C-alpha positions as CSV (number, residue, x, y, z in Angstrom):
1,M,118.3,34.2,157.5
2,A,114.7,35.2,157.3
3,K,112.1,32.5,157.1
4,P,110.0,32.4,153.9
5,R,106.4,33.6,154.3
6,I,103.8,31.2,153.6
7,L,100.6,32.8,152.0
8,E,97.4,31.1,152.7
9,F,94.2,31.8,150.8
10,D,91.1,29.9,149.8
11,A,90.1,28.5,146.3
12,A,88.0,31.5,145.4
13,E,91.0,33.8,146.1
14,F,93.3,31.7,144.1
15,D,91.0,31.7,141.1
16,R,90.7,35.4,141.4
17,L,94.4,35.9,141.4
18,L,94.9,33.4,138.5
19,E,92.4,35.3,136.4
20,R,94.1,38.6,137.3
21,A,97.5,37.2,136.2
22,K,95.9,36.0,132.9
23,Q,94.4,39.4,132.2
24,T,97.8,41.0,132.9
25,E,99.5,38.6,130.5
26,E,96.9,39.4,127.8
27,D,97.4,43.1,128.3
28,L,101.1,42.8,127.9
29,A,100.7,40.7,124.8
30,S,98.3,43.2,123.2
31,R,101.0,45.9,123.6
32,E,103.8,43.8,122.2
33,A,104.8,44.2,118.6
34,R,103.3,41.3,116.7
35,A,103.3,40.7,112.9
36,V,100.1,40.2,111.1
37,D,101.7,40.2,107.6
38,A,105.3,40.2,106.2
39,W,106.7,40.6,102.7
40,F,109.8,41.4,100.7
41,E,109.7,44.4,98.5
42,E,112.1,43.8,95.6
43,E,112.0,47.4,94.3
44,T,113.4,48.7,97.7
45,G,115.2,45.6,98.9
46,E,113.3,45.8,102.2
47,V,111.6,43.3,104.4
48,C,108.3,44.8,105.5
49,I,106.1,43.8,108.4
50,R,102.7,45.0,109.2
51,L,102.3,45.1,112.9
52,S,99.2,44.3,115.0
53,R,98.9,47.8,116.2
54,G,98.6,49.3,112.7
55,S,102.1,50.4,112.0
56,R,104.4,49.1,109.3
57,L,108.1,48.4,109.7
58,C,110.4,48.1,106.6
59,V,114.0,47.3,107.0
60,P,116.7,46.9,104.3
61,H,117.3,43.2,104.0
62,D,121.1,43.7,104.0
63,L,120.9,45.1,107.6
64,I,119.3,41.8,108.9
65,E,121.8,39.1,110.0
66,G,121.5,36.0,107.6
67,L,119.6,37.9,104.8
68,Q,122.6,40.0,103.4
69,D,123.4,37.7,100.5
70,A,120.0,36.2,99.9
71,V,118.3,36.2,96.6
72,P,114.8,37.6,96.1
73,E,113.3,34.1,95.6
74,D,114.4,33.1,99.1
75,L,113.5,36.4,100.6
76,N,109.9,36.1,99.3
77,Q,109.4,33.0,101.3
78,I,108.5,34.4,104.6
79,V,106.6,32.3,107.2
80,L,104.9,33.9,110.2
81,F,105.3,32.1,113.5
82,P,102.1,31.6,115.5
83,E,100.8,34.8,117.1
84,G,103.1,36.9,114.9
85,T,106.1,36.8,117.3
86,A,108.7,35.9,114.7
87,L,109.4,35.5,111.0
88,R,111.1,32.5,109.4
89,W,112.8,32.0,106.1
90,P,112.9,28.2,105.7
91,T,115.3,28.0,102.7
92,L,117.7,30.3,104.5
93,D,117.3,28.8,108.0
94,V,116.8,32.3,109.4
95,D,114.4,33.1,112.3
96,L,113.8,36.8,113.3
97,S,112.1,37.9,116.4
98,V,109.5,40.6,115.6
99,P,109.7,42.5,119.0
100,G,113.5,42.2,118.8
101,L,113.7,43.7,115.4
102,A,111.4,46.5,116.4
103,M,113.5,47.3,119.4
104,E,116.7,47.2,117.4
105,V,115.3,49.6,114.8
106,F,113.6,52.0,117.2
107,G,115.7,51.7,120.4
108,S,119.1,50.4,119.9
109,R,122.0,51.5,122.1
110,T,123.6,53.3,119.2
111,W,120.4,55.2,118.5
112,M,119.9,56.1,122.1
113,R,123.5,57.4,122.3
114,E,122.9,59.5,119.3
115,L,119.8,61.0,120.8
116,A,121.6,61.7,124.1
117,S,124.4,63.3,122.2
118,R,122.0,65.6,120.3
119,A,120.3,66.5,123.7
120,G,123.6,67.3,125.2
121,R,124.5,69.7,122.3
122,S,121.1,71.4,122.5
123,T,121.0,75.0,123.8
124,S,118.3,77.0,125.5
125,E,118.0,79.9,127.9
126,A,117.1,77.4,130.7
127,K,120.3,75.3,130.1
128,R,122.4,78.5,130.0
129,A,120.9,79.7,133.3
130,A,121.5,76.4,135.0
131,A,125.1,76.4,133.8
132,R,125.7,79.9,135.2
133,L,124.1,78.9,138.5
134,N,126.3,75.8,138.8
135,G,129.3,78.0,137.9
136,R,128.6,80.3,140.8
137,K,128.4,77.2,143.1
138,G,132.0,76.2,142.0
139,G,131.1,74.4,138.8
140,R,130.7,70.6,138.2
141,P,131.4,68.5,141.2
142,R,134.7,66.5,141.1
143,K,134.6,62.8,140.4
144,R,135.3,60.7,143.4
145,S,138.2,58.2,142.9
146,T,136.4,55.7,145.4
147,P,132.9,54.7,145.4
148,I,130.7,56.1,148.2
């Protein structure tokens, strides 16, 4: 078993590394989806969130777990968590992660599968040429029954 390495550096180097870590954390936080405002639009039945990067995300309330059967009076009582990382409906006892909702809406597994399926069905001259070339080589390689 390898011995752990012990890093040695002076106080100035430690302070420099600590400052660099803080800047990296701030950079990541600035890129994360954070809410600056949230409201319920009764006309459309959507929960809308204005994000820190200028975009707006509106999701039908009946697609959000815990909000399906809620009445407009309760849906209108949205509280932003500090730093805009989450939303809370106190009367419904529902909390919602803003980055989690944004990832679910824009990048869920189902959506990614749909995009991959569409890409697989697309045709182009380059795709046809690659298929012909693979055919001349004997086609698609056989699947192995045992891992390599």
